[in-house]
N, C-alpha and C positions, 0 to 999 in steps of 0.2 A: 512469200511467207515470212512473217516477222519472227525473229528469235526472241524467246523469253528467257531472261536471265534471273537467277534467284536473287532476291533482294539482299543487298549487302547490309549486315547489321550496323547500326549507328554506333559511334564511339561510346556513348553512355551505356548502351546495351552490352557491349564487349566489356566495359569496365565493371558493370554489374555482374556479369558472368564470372569474370576473374575474381571479384570480391567474394562471390558465392563459393567458389572453389576454396579460397583461402579460409573462409569461415568454417566450411565443412571440415577442412583439414584440421583446423584448430580445435574443433569440437569432437573430432573422431575419438580421442582417448576418453572422452566424457560421454560417449554415446549412450543414450537410453531411449525409451519409447517415445519421449516427447519430440526428439529430433525426427524419428521415423514418421511422426504424424504430420510433418510438413508436407503438404501436397502442392508441389510446384505448379500443377495444372490449375489450382484454384486461386493462386496469388501471383502477382508479378514478381519478377526476380528481385526488384528493388524492395518490395514488401517482405519477401522471404529473407532477404539480407538483413532487414531491420529486425525481424524476429530472431534470426540466428545470432545477430550481434547482441540482442538483449539477453539471450541464453548464455552467451559467452561472458558477458558482463556479470550475470548472476553467478556463474561458476567461479569467476575470478574475484568476486567482491569479498572484501575482508569482513569477518564477523567481529563486531566490536560492541561494547556497551554503548547505548545511544548517547550517554553523557560524553563519550569520547569522540563523537562526531563533530564536536565543537572545539575550537582553538581559542582560548584554553578550554580544558575540560569544563563542562557545565556543572557547576555545583550550586545547589539551592540551599537557602537557609532551612533548618529543621522547621517543620510546620508549627511546633509548639512554641517557637521563639518569635512568631509573627502575630501582630495585632490583626484584626479583621480587615482594616483598611489597607495595611501594608501587604497582607496576604493577597488581597484582590489585585493590587498593583503588580506584585511579583508574578502572580498566576498568569495574567494577561500578557505580560512581557515574555514569560516562558512559552506560552502558547504561540506567540508570534515568532519566537526564535525556533521553536520546533517546526513550524510551518516553513520557515526559511530553509530548513534542512529536509523539506518534503515529508514531514511527519504530520499527519492529520488526525485529530482526535474526533472520533465518531461516537454518537450516542452519549452525550454528556449532560443532557438537560435534567436528568434525575438526580444528579449529584450537586450538593452544595459546593460553594467555592473551596472550602477547606477539604472536603472529600475528594474533589478533583485534584487539588494541589497534592494531597497525600498520595493519590494514585500515580501522579507524575513522579513525585519524589521517591516513592517506594517501589513502584512496578515498572514504569516506563523508562526512566533514565538509566537504571542498572540493567535493563533487558539487553541481551546479546542478540543483535540483528545484523543481517547483511546490509552493508552500506553500498547502495547502487546509485551512481551519480548520473542518471538519465534525466533529461529535461522533463519528460512526462511520466516519470515513475514516482509514485507516492506510497509511503508506508501508512496504511490506515490502522489506527489503534482502536479496537472495539472496547469502549469504556463501559459497555453494558453487560459484557459476558466474560469478565476476566477470570472468573472461577468456574466457568463451564455451566452455570445455571441460567437457562433461557428465560426465567421468570421476568427479569427486568426488561428484556427486549420485547417479550410478549405483552407486558403490561403497558409500556410507554411508547414503543416505536414500531412494532409490527403492524402492517396493514391488516384489514380483516381477511383478505384472501391468504395472506401469509400465515395468519393465526389458524385459519381453518386447515390449510395444508399441513401445518405443524401438528395440529390435533389429529388429523387423519393418519399421518405418518407415524406418530409416536403413541397414539391413543392416550396422550397425556392430558393433564388438567390445564385448562385455560384460565389464567387470572383475569379479573375484571380489568377493562381498559381504563386507564387514568391519564390525565394530562400531566406531562412532566412539570415538576414544580419550579425548575430553575432554567427557563428558556434562555439560551445564549445565541449570539451571532458569532460563530467561530469561522475561521477560514475553511473553505471546502475545496475539494479537488475530485476529479473523476476517479471512479473505482477502476 
C-alpha cells in the first residue's frame, strides 16, 4: 500500500500566505465592509494580495491638489492671457503632463479648447484627490458632468441603451443626440 503525503506548499505560495497575513494586519484598523467582501475562495492568494495592497495604498495615499502632484507645482497661465494658438499648445502639453501622472480626461469632445483649458485651470488642477502611485491606477476626470447635470453626457456620449436605461430609471427628459463638435484624440486608459 502506497503512502499518500499531503502536498507541500511551494515557496511562492507560502510567501503569498505570509504577505496576505501582513496585509490583513495592516488593514485591520481600517476594516470596513469592502475588506469583508474579499472572498478568498473566488480568487488566488496572489490576486487577493494585489487587491488588499491596492486598498492599503488607497488608505495611505495623501490627498493633495492635483497641481501639487507635479514637481515643481504645475501652474498654468491664466486663460485670458493666452492667444488661441498658444492656448492650444499649452492645453495639449498639459493634457500630456496630466496623463504622465495617470490622470485621464474623459468626455471632452463637446468642449472648445478654451473651455477645456478653463476646466483644467479652474477645476482639475486645484481639485483635492488621493494620489495613488500604482502602475495600472488612473484617475478619470469626467469632463461632461462636472456640475451634476447629465444632459451633456446624454446628448453627446451615451449609447442608445444607456440613454434608455437612464430614461427608465429617472423618468427624465432625453435630449436629442448630437455629434460632439470638437473631436479629439486624447490619451486613454482602462476604467
